C-alpha positions as CSV (number, residue, x, y, z in Angstrom):
1,X,29.2,-10.0,14.1
2,X,27.8,-8.4,17.2
3,X,30.7,-7.5,18.8
4,X,31.5,-6.1,15.7
5,X,28.4,-3.2,15.4
6,X,29.4,-2.6,18.9
7,X,32.8,-1.0,17.8
8,X,30.0,1.2,15.3
9,X,28.6,3.0,18.9
10,X,32.3,3.8,19.6
11,X,32.3,5.9,16.2
12,X,30.8,9.6,15.6
13,X,28.8,8.3,12.5
14,X,25.3,9.4,13.5
15,X,22.0,8.1,15.3
16,X,22.3,4.3,15.4
17,X,19.1,1.6,15.1
18,X,19.2,-1.8,15.5
19,X,17.3,-4.9,14.0
20,X,15.5,-3.0,11.7
21,X,12.5,-3.9,9.9
22,X,12.8,-3.0,6.2
23,X,9.2,-2.8,6.3
24,X,8.7,0.0,7.8
25,X,11.6,1.5,5.5
26,X,10.0,0.5,2.1
27,X,7.1,1.5,0.1
28,X,6.3,-2.7,-0.8
29,X,6.1,-3.3,3.3
30,X,8.3,-5.9,2.8
31,X,12.2,-6.9,3.6
32,X,14.0,-8.7,6.0
33,X,15.4,-7.2,9.3
34,X,18.1,-4.9,9.0
35,X,21.0,-5.3,11.6
36,X,21.9,-1.8,11.6
37,X,20.4,1.4,10.5
38,X,22.5,4.8,10.7
39,X,21.5,8.5,10.1
40,X,24.5,10.4,9.7
41,X,24.2,14.1,9.8
42,X,26.8,15.8,7.7
43,X,29.3,14.4,4.9
44,X,32.1,13.7,7.5
45,X,29.9,11.4,9.7
46,X,29.4,9.9,6.5
47,X,32.8,9.1,5.4
48,X,33.8,8.4,8.5
49,X,31.0,5.5,8.1
50,X,32.0,4.3,4.7
51,X,35.5,3.7,5.9
52,X,34.9,1.6,9.0
53,X,32.2,-0.6,6.7
54,X,34.7,-1.0,4.2
55,X,37.8,-1.4,6.7
56,X,35.3,-4.3,8.6
57,X,34.3,-5.5,4.8
58,X,30.7,-5.1,6.0
59,X,28.1,-5.1,3.5
60,X,26.3,-1.3,4.0
61,X,23.9,0.5,1.2
62,X,22.7,3.8,0.9
63,X,18.8,4.2,1.2
64,X,16.3,6.7,0.4
65,X,12.8,6.6,0.5
66,X,12.9,2.8,0.0
67,X,10.4,3.5,-3.0
68,X,12.0,1.8,-5.9
69,X,13.4,-1.1,-4.2
70,X,12.9,-4.5,-3.2
71,X,14.9,-6.2,-0.3
72,X,14.3,-10.2,0.1
73,X,12.2,-11.2,2.8
74,X,16.2,-12.6,4.5
75,X,18.1,-10.7,7.2
76,X,20.7,-7.8,5.4
77,X,23.6,-8.4,7.9
78,X,24.8,-5.0,7.4
79,X,24.7,-1.2,7.2
80,X,21.5,0.6,5.8
81,X,22.7,4.3,5.6
82,X,19.9,7.0,5.6
83,X,20.6,10.5,4.8
84,X,17.5,11.9,6.1
85,X,19.5,13.9,7.9
86,X,21.1,16.0,5.8
87,X,18.2,17.8,4.2
88,X,19.7,21.6,3.9
89,X,17.5,23.7,1.9
90,X,18.1,27.0,-0.4
91,X,15.8,28.9,-2.5
92,X,17.6,31.8,-4.3
93,X,15.3,33.2,-7.0
94,X,15.1,29.7,-9.4
95,X,17.9,28.1,-8.4
96,X,17.3,25.5,-5.6
97,X,20.1,23.6,-3.4
98,X,18.6,20.8,-1.7
99,X,20.4,17.8,0.4
100,X,20.3,14.3,-1.1
101,X,17.5,13.4,2.2
102,X,15.3,16.7,1.2
103,X,12.0,14.5,0.3
104,X,11.9,15.1,-3.9
105,X,7.4,15.2,-3.3
106,X,7.7,17.8,-0.4
107,X,10.2,20.1,-2.8
108,X,7.5,20.2,-5.5
109,X,4.8,21.4,-3.1
110,X,7.6,24.0,-1.6
111,X,8.5,25.2,-5.0
112,X,5.0,25.4,-6.5
113,X,4.4,27.6,-3.7
114,X,7.0,30.0,-4.3
115,X,5.9,30.5,-8.4
116,X,8.5,28.1,-9.6
117,X,7.7,25.2,-12.5
118,X,9.7,22.6,-13.7
119,X,8.8,20.3,-10.6
120,X,5.6,19.4,-11.6
121,X,6.4,16.0,-12.5
122,X,7.7,14.8,-9.3
123,X,4.7,16.0,-6.9
124,X,3.7,12.1,-6.9
125,X,7.2,10.6,-6.5
126,X,7.5,9.4,-3.0
127,X,11.3,9.3,-3.1
128,X,14.6,11.9,-1.9
129,X,16.6,14.1,-3.8
130,X,19.3,11.3,-4.0
131,X,17.2,8.7,-4.6
132,X,15.1,10.7,-7.3
133,X,18.8,11.7,-9.0
134,X,19.9,7.8,-8.5
135,X,17.3,6.3,-10.7
136,X,16.5,9.6,-12.4
137,X,12.8,9.6,-11.7
138,X,10.2,11.1,-13.9
139,X,6.6,11.6,-14.7
140,X,5.0,13.1,-17.8
141,X,7.3,13.3,-20.7
142,X,9.8,15.2,-17.8
143,X,12.7,13.8,-15.2
144,X,15.4,14.6,-13.3
145,X,17.7,15.1,-16.3
146,X,15.7,18.1,-17.4
147,X,16.2,20.4,-14.2
148,X,19.1,19.1,-12.5
149,X,21.7,21.9,-13.1
150,X,24.7,20.2,-10.8
151,X,25.3,17.3,-8.2
152,X,27.9,17.3,-5.0
153,X,28.7,13.6,-4.8
154,X,31.4,11.5,-2.4
155,X,33.7,9.8,-4.6
156,X,34.8,6.2,-3.7
157,X,38.1,7.8,-2.3
158,X,36.0,10.2,-0.1
159,X,36.8,13.5,-2.2
160,X,33.7,15.3,-2.6
161,X,33.4,16.6,-5.9
162,X,30.9,18.8,-8.2
163,X,29.6,16.6,-11.1
164,X,27.6,18.9,-14.0
165,X,24.5,17.2,-15.5
166,X,26.0,16.1,-18.6
167,X,29.0,13.9,-16.3
168,X,25.6,12.6,-14.5
169,X,24.8,10.3,-18.0
170,X,20.3,11.4,-17.3
171,X,18.8,8.8,-19.9
172,X,15.2,7.5,-19.3
173,X,15.1,6.2,-15.4
174,X,18.8,5.9,-15.7
175,X,22.0,7.5,-14.7
176,X,26.1,7.3,-13.9
177,X,25.5,6.7,-10.0
178,X,23.3,3.3,-11.7
179,X,26.2,2.0,-12.9
180,X,28.9,3.5,-10.1
181,X,27.5,2.9,-6.8
182,X,30.7,4.0,-5.2
183,X,29.5,7.4,-5.8
184,X,26.7,9.1,-3.1
185,X,24.8,12.0,-4.3
186,X,25.1,14.4,-1.7
187,X,23.5,17.4,-2.9
188,X,21.9,18.7,-6.0
189,X,21.3,22.2,-7.7
190,X,18.7,22.7,-9.6
191,X,17.0,25.1,-11.4
192,X,13.7,26.2,-12.4
193,X,11.8,28.3,-14.3
194,X,9.4,31.8,-13.0
195,X,5.9,30.4,-13.4
196,X,2.2,31.1,-12.5
197,X,0.9,30.3,-9.6
198,X,-2.5,29.1,-10.3
199,X,-1.6,27.7,-13.6
200,X,0.7,25.1,-11.7
201,X,-1.8,24.9,-8.9
202,X,-4.2,23.6,-11.4
203,X,-1.4,21.3,-13.3
204,X,-0.9,19.4,-10.1
205,X,-4.6,19.3,-9.0
206,X,-5.4,18.0,-12.3
207,X,-2.3,14.9,-11.9
208,X,-3.6,14.5,-8.1
209,X,-7.0,13.6,-9.0
210,X,-5.5,11.7,-12.4
211,X,-3.4,9.3,-9.9
212,X,-6.4,8.8,-7.7
213,X,-8.0,7.4,-10.3
214,X,-5.6,5.5,-11.9
215,X,-3.2,4.4,-9.3
216,X,-4.0,1.9,-6.7
217,X,-2.6,4.7,-3.7
218,X,-4.6,2.7,-1.4
219,X,-2.2,0.0,-1.2
220,X,2.1,-0.5,-0.8
221,X,3.8,-0.5,-4.0
222,X,7.0,0.9,-5.8
223,X,5.1,2.7,-8.8
224,X,5.2,1.4,-11.9
225,X,7.1,-2.0,-12.1
226,X,8.4,-2.2,-15.5
227,X,10.6,0.4,-17.7
228,X,8.2,1.2,-21.1
229,X,9.3,-0.7,-24.7
230,X,10.4,1.8,-27.3
231,X,7.1,3.0,-28.9
232,X,5.4,0.5,-26.2
233,X,3.6,0.3,-22.5
234,X,4.2,-2.2,-20.4
235,X,0.8,-1.7,-18.5
236,X,-1.0,-2.3,-21.8
237,X,0.5,-5.2,-23.0
238,X,0.2,-6.8,-19.0
239,X,-3.4,-5.9,-19.1
240,X,-3.9,-7.5,-22.8
241,X,-2.5,-10.8,-21.3
242,X,-5.4,-10.6,-19.1
243,X,-2.6,-10.5,-16.0
244,X,-5.0,-7.5,-14.5
245,X,-5.6,-9.3,-10.6
246,X,-3.4,-12.1,-11.2
247,X,-2.0,-13.2,-7.6
248,X,0.7,-14.5,-6.0
249,X,0.7,-15.1,-2.5
250,X,-0.1,-11.7,-0.5
251,X,0.8,-9.5,-4.4
252,X,-1.3,-8.9,-6.6
253,X,-1.4,-7.2,-9.9
254,X,-3.4,-4.1,-9.6
255,X,-6.8,-4.1,-11.4
256,X,-6.6,0.1,-11.6
257,X,-3.2,-0.2,-13.6
258,X,-1.5,-3.8,-14.7
259,X,2.1,-2.0,-14.4
260,X,1.9,-1.6,-10.3
261,X,2.1,-4.6,-8.2
262,X,0.8,-4.4,-4.7
263,X,0.9,-5.6,-1.6
264,X,-3.2,-6.4,-1.0
265,X,-2.4,-9.0,1.6
266,X,0.7,-9.6,3.5
267,X,2.6,-10.0,0.9
268,X,6.0,-11.3,1.1
269,X,9.0,-10.2,-1.2
270,X,9.1,-13.2,-2.0
271,X,5.6,-12.8,-3.2
272,X,6.4,-9.6,-5.3
273,X,9.3,-11.5,-7.0
274,X,7.7,-14.3,-8.1
275,X,4.9,-12.1,-9.9
276,X,7.7,-10.3,-11.5
277,X,9.5,-13.3,-13.3
278,X,5.9,-14.7,-14.5
279,X,5.1,-10.8,-15.9
280,X,8.3,-11.5,-17.2
281,X,8.4,-14.2,-18.8
282,X,4.5,-14.0,-20.3
283,X,5.4,-11.2,-22.0
284,X,8.2,-12.5,-23.7
285,X,7.1,-15.8,-24.5
286,X,3.7,-14.0,-26.1
287,X,5.8,-10.4,-27.7
288,X,9.0,-11.5,-27.6
289,X,10.5,-8.5,-25.3
290,X,11.9,-8.7,-22.1
291,X,10.7,-6.2,-19.8
292,X,13.1,-4.2,-18.3
293,X,12.2,-3.9,-14.4
294,X,12.4,-0.6,-12.9
295,X,12.8,-1.5,-9.4
296,X,16.4,-2.4,-7.7
297,X,16.8,-5.6,-6.0
298,X,19.0,-5.8,-2.7
299,X,19.8,-9.0,-0.6
300,X,18.5,-11.7,-2.9
301,X,22.1,-12.9,-3.5
């Protein structure tokens, strides 16, 4: 495997790092060691990298900000692809064209300064544009599906195409890209609306204060663990079952918000997985509902 990865150094694929701890690249702050992490700076380098991985049958994954993932504690014997350097940004009137690697939170704050409304919901979501589209990230009854008009995508056969909103199949915390993982988001066009700067700032300030009061932001987590079932709230169901504060190893169901699992004491990935499984089983036993996990489990096979 080491000789195989040495071949990668000879390819023009961007910056390459060896034996990277995924604890530094996920918001849970857990995960094993990735053999290689690569930062392509453009589509051409990304294509070269993907062709090499696929021809050599090397496991690979495009990772955004790691804010909605749970990697196992095992080594990731493959290539983690980071699109951070594909982060171009253009704002003309209320039309935003932005690269997949750009920070969603940063974009929310930048557009607010330009008195553009529509991204207020995203000010507390620590993901990239690509990851947010993939997950159809949302909050406060809004999500990416409401504001994304087009997505530039790399197809499995290395063609760059543009998909319009309806083709992206945005639904509650889901999209076309979750079902077609070989399609990679490169860039998005977002349509916002002119707004009043003071009103937008007031919304952002109020929601920031609400997050501080209701979410355990002082600990590593991946946000809400479970999707809300129709007409119900996962957090309330978990709290009503008395599971707040429940611990497995270094992981804990937050005492502040029952739909958050926090890494409060050097938790392992397995600790978090054990809590997730226990909560699912307990809710199923008591409510007859199987809670759907928002986070993606990676490298558990």
